[in-house]
C-alpha positions in Angstrom: 0.0 0.0 0.0 1.3 3.5 -0.8 1.9 6.2 1.8 1.6 10.0 1.8 2.4 12.9 4.1 -0.4 11.9 6.4 0.1 8.1 6.5 3.3 6.3 7.1 4.6 2.7 7.6 6.4 1.7 10.7 7.2 -1.8 12.0 4.9 -3.3 9.4 1.9 -1.2 10.4 0.3 1.9 9.0 0.0 5.0 11.2 -1.1 8.6 11.1 2.2 10.2 10.2 4.3 11.2 13.2 1.9 9.5 15.7 1.3 6.2 17.4 -2.3 6.2 16.2 -2.9 3.3 13.9 -4.6 3.8 10.6 -7.1 1.1 11.5 -8.3 3.3 14.4 -9.1 6.1 12.1 -10.7 3.7 9.6 -13.0 2.1 12.1 -14.0 5.4 13.7 -14.7 6.9 10.3 -16.7 3.9 9.1 -18.7 4.0 12.3 -19.8 7.5 11.3 -17.5 9.6 13.6 -16.7 13.0 12.1 -13.1 14.1 11.5 -13.6 16.6 14.3 -14.7 13.9 16.7 -11.8 11.7 15.7 -9.4 14.5 16.4 -11.1 15.2 19.7 -10.8 11.5 20.7 -7.1 11.4 19.5 -5.6 14.8 20.0 -2.1 13.3 19.7 -2.8 13.2 15.9 -1.7 16.8 16.1 -4.1 18.6 13.8 -7.5 18.3 12.2 -5.8 18.6 8.8 -3.9 15.3 9.5 -7.2 13.6 10.3 -8.7 14.8 7.0 -5.5 13.7 5.2 -5.7 10.2 6.7 -9.4 10.0 5.7 -8.6 11.1 2.2 -5.9 8.4 2.0 -8.4 5.8 3.2 -11.0 6.9 0.6 -8.4 6.9 -2.2 -7.1 3.4 -1.4 -10.2 1.4 -0.4 -8.9 -2.0 -1.6 -5.5 -1.6 -0.1 -7.0 -0.4 3.2 -9.4 -3.4 3.3 -6.5 -5.8 2.6 -4.5 -4.2 5.4 -7.4 -4.6 7.9 -7.8 -8.2 6.9 -4.1 -8.7 7.4 -4.3 -7.1 10.8 -7.1 -9.5 11.7 -5.0 -12.4 10.5 -2.1 -11.4 12.6 -4.3 -11.0 15.6 -5.7 -14.5 15.1 -2.1 -15.9 14.8 -1.1 -14.2 18.1 -4.2 -15.6 19.8 -3.2 -19.1 18.6 0.4 -18.7 19.6 -0.3 -17.1 22.9 -3.6 -18.3 24.2 -5.5 -15.7 26.3 -8.1 -16.3 28.9 -11.5 -16.5 27.2 -12.6 -13.4 29.2 -9.9 -11.3 27.6 -10.8 -12.7 24.1 -14.4 -11.8 24.7 -13.5 -8.3 25.7 -11.4 -7.8 22.5 -14.2 -9.1 20.3 -16.8 -6.9 22.0 -14.5 -3.8 21.6 -13.9 -4.7 18.0 -17.7 -5.0 17.3 -18.5 -1.8 19.1 -15.8 0.0 17.1 -17.0 -1.2 13.8 -20.5 -2.6 13.9 -21.2 -4.9 10.9 -17.5 -5.1 10.0 -16.3 -7.7 12.6 
């Protein structure tokens, strides 16, 4: 997947440039209907509203690549769960949080 001034690759993951905020966080919030302003309010460490809009523009311009990245992230999570079994209670919490973050997508 390409990058731009608002999205960068680090350690195999995609992030809002210059932050620790994963691109997947912005994707799920945006798909859930959260406005760019609300996303920035929730994650002020993004640095500016312009960066939120830039990340959203990136998401909209690369839908297939973003979807492939999200599926890859899900696959990695499944591998980690298999390699390092977690208590069922913790798995249930992760699954609930994922469904709440992106209803209809999990």
